[in-house]
Legacy VTK file of the C-alpha trace (Angstrom):
# vtk DataFile Version 3.0
C-alpha trace
ASCII
DATASET POLYDATA
POINTS 184 float
-10.478 2.917 -3.542
-13.497 0.803 -2.780
-16.835 2.125 -1.516
-19.417 -0.022 0.215
-22.351 2.375 -0.024
-24.863 0.234 1.886
-22.565 0.164 4.924
-20.973 3.615 4.339
-17.438 2.209 4.316
-14.439 3.371 2.288
-11.241 1.446 1.684
-8.268 3.568 0.584
-6.096 1.356 -1.626
-2.396 2.062 -1.190
-0.241 0.289 -3.821
1.650 -2.881 -2.840
-0.152 -3.291 0.494
-2.584 -6.167 -0.186
-5.005 -3.656 -1.683
-6.097 -5.899 -4.556
-6.858 -8.702 -2.112
-8.930 -6.416 0.099
-10.700 -4.801 -2.876
-11.718 -8.170 -4.300
-12.904 -9.356 -0.886
-15.055 -6.238 -0.458
-16.567 -6.432 -3.957
-17.213 -10.186 -3.787
-18.575 -10.344 -0.250
-20.220 -7.065 0.758
-21.162 -5.309 -2.484
-18.219 -2.946 -2.649
-17.659 -0.872 -5.770
-14.023 -0.604 -6.827
-12.952 2.636 -8.460
-10.254 2.416 -11.118
-7.847 4.642 -13.030
-6.808 7.785 -11.164
-9.210 7.066 -8.279
-7.848 3.596 -7.542
-4.956 4.796 -5.379
-6.239 8.295 -4.594
-5.699 9.814 -1.170
-8.591 10.990 1.001
-7.566 14.586 0.301
-7.839 14.038 -3.459
-11.223 12.335 -3.094
-12.923 14.923 -0.863
-14.347 16.921 -3.790
-16.109 13.763 -5.021
-17.528 12.394 -1.754
-19.430 14.163 1.010
-18.669 11.483 3.564
-16.258 8.546 3.603
-18.131 6.905 6.459
-15.966 4.427 8.316
-12.701 4.224 6.399
-9.592 2.115 6.476
-6.373 1.355 4.641
-3.502 -1.108 4.829
0.132 -0.050 5.370
3.421 -1.898 5.011
7.023 -1.637 6.139
8.488 0.911 3.675
11.655 -1.114 2.999
9.562 -4.173 2.154
7.139 -2.063 0.126
9.928 -0.630 -2.049
11.152 -4.166 -2.807
7.607 -5.276 -3.598
7.087 -2.293 -5.926
10.343 -3.079 -7.742
9.590 -6.812 -8.050
6.024 -6.220 -9.227
7.223 -4.289 -12.273
10.203 -6.551 -12.839
7.936 -9.632 -12.923
5.656 -7.819 -15.372
8.717 -7.139 -17.548
8.263 -3.375 -17.289
11.775 -2.862 -15.919
14.929 -4.802 -16.707
17.450 -3.567 -14.171
18.768 -4.908 -10.884
17.467 -3.638 -7.563
20.798 -1.883 -7.034
20.466 -0.038 -10.360
16.854 0.803 -9.528
17.842 2.324 -6.178
20.769 4.215 -7.711
18.458 5.777 -10.307
16.004 6.829 -7.617
18.654 8.198 -5.269
20.191 10.195 -8.131
16.798 11.589 -9.133
16.838 9.791 -12.487
13.163 8.895 -12.314
11.547 7.478 -15.391
7.786 7.639 -15.710
5.659 5.096 -13.921
8.173 2.391 -13.044
11.514 3.838 -12.011
10.512 6.157 -9.216
9.882 5.973 -5.483
6.507 4.534 -4.561
4.093 7.152 -3.232
4.508 7.672 0.528
1.850 6.061 2.697
1.895 9.151 4.894
-0.210 10.959 2.276
-3.099 8.691 3.283
-2.478 7.650 6.871
-1.909 11.128 8.274
-5.312 12.228 7.098
-8.066 12.507 9.692
-10.359 10.673 7.279
-8.813 7.241 7.954
-10.438 5.506 10.905
-8.548 2.221 10.942
-5.112 1.122 9.743
-4.306 -2.504 8.945
-0.657 -3.505 9.027
0.333 -5.780 6.151
2.608 -7.687 8.517
-0.449 -8.577 10.604
-2.943 -8.647 7.727
-5.172 -11.587 8.631
-5.523 -10.623 12.296
-6.004 -6.893 11.608
-8.512 -7.623 8.832
-10.795 -9.279 11.389
-11.824 -5.775 12.472
-13.174 -5.183 8.943
-14.870 -8.586 8.927
-16.553 -7.783 12.235
-17.610 -4.355 10.965
-19.341 -5.856 7.904
-20.441 -9.080 9.626
-18.805 -11.305 7.000
-16.146 -13.812 7.933
-15.090 -15.298 4.610
-11.295 -15.611 4.512
-9.169 -12.983 2.812
-7.254 -14.446 -0.139
-3.805 -13.063 -0.954
-3.731 -11.855 -4.588
-0.599 -10.569 -6.418
1.691 -12.114 -3.836
5.290 -11.786 -4.948
7.820 -14.556 -4.565
10.938 -12.970 -3.140
13.138 -13.339 -0.110
13.120 -10.977 2.841
13.567 -7.341 1.965
16.813 -7.136 3.939
18.547 -9.251 1.295
17.918 -6.582 -1.357
19.558 -3.699 0.457
23.219 -4.373 -0.296
24.383 -0.833 0.500
23.683 1.373 3.484
22.799 4.252 1.163
19.735 2.284 0.003
18.590 1.692 3.566
19.237 5.340 4.423
17.376 6.648 1.375
14.226 4.731 2.319
14.599 5.878 5.928
14.793 9.533 4.848
12.235 9.484 2.025
9.609 7.709 4.132
10.639 9.150 7.522
7.173 10.442 8.407
5.430 7.086 8.000
8.300 5.173 9.599
7.985 7.367 12.686
4.187 7.320 12.871
3.837 3.582 12.234
6.855 2.403 14.227
8.644 0.620 11.389
12.355 -0.107 11.235
14.601 -1.664 8.625
14.765 -5.011 10.365
11.162 -5.027 11.526
LINES 1 185
184 0 1 2 3 4 5 6 7 8 9 10 11 12 13 14 15 16 17 18 19 20 21 22 23 24 25 26 27 28 29 30 31 32 33 34 35 36 37 38 39 40 41 42 43 44 45 46 47 48 49 50 51 52 53 54 55 56 57 58 59 60 61 62 63 64 65 66 67 68 69 70 71 72 73 74 75 76 77 78 79 80 81 82 83 84 85 86 87 88 89 90 91 92 93 94 95 96 97 98 99 100 101 102 103 104 105 106 107 108 109 110 111 112 113 114 115 116 117 118 119 120 121 122 123 124 125 126 127 128 129 130 131 132 133 134 135 136 137 138 139 140 141 142 143 144 145 146 147 148 149 150 151 152 153 154 155 156 157 158 159 160 161 162 163 164 165 166 167 168 169 170 171 172 173 174 175 176 177 178 179 180 181 182 183
């Protein structure tokens, strides 16, 4: 989460959705304060006891199938997990979750379905959607992409229908509300 107190703006940082890029842009350009540890990826509901008013708030969402691949690759590149994507998905589907790394990524619906989010950026349209934020803060410096993974399209990772179906079921609420599909 990032707060820009002077402008009364809150950015809810969802993991693997360009959040680090947006957080750095806000802190570098408009005096945002980035919260870390358990507050970094907190939902509006979890933050309500700490803040009276979020002001104008926004977040960035991403196609859930792509987001799962990004989550997997992020930890694989950091050498936190040493298994194939297929093994990773099999563990998750079977409920064999292991701590921080071998588990489903937190659903975006926990943030986006909250009435406290005023604007939603789509990762797939990041630069264009981010212009709304730039206009809101009257700063037009370009958004740099940080932590960008180098991998092929997410469709290449899903070698079995059960992987596609698991993501579709686990993230059904956000897929329906955001209009995502496996191929899109």
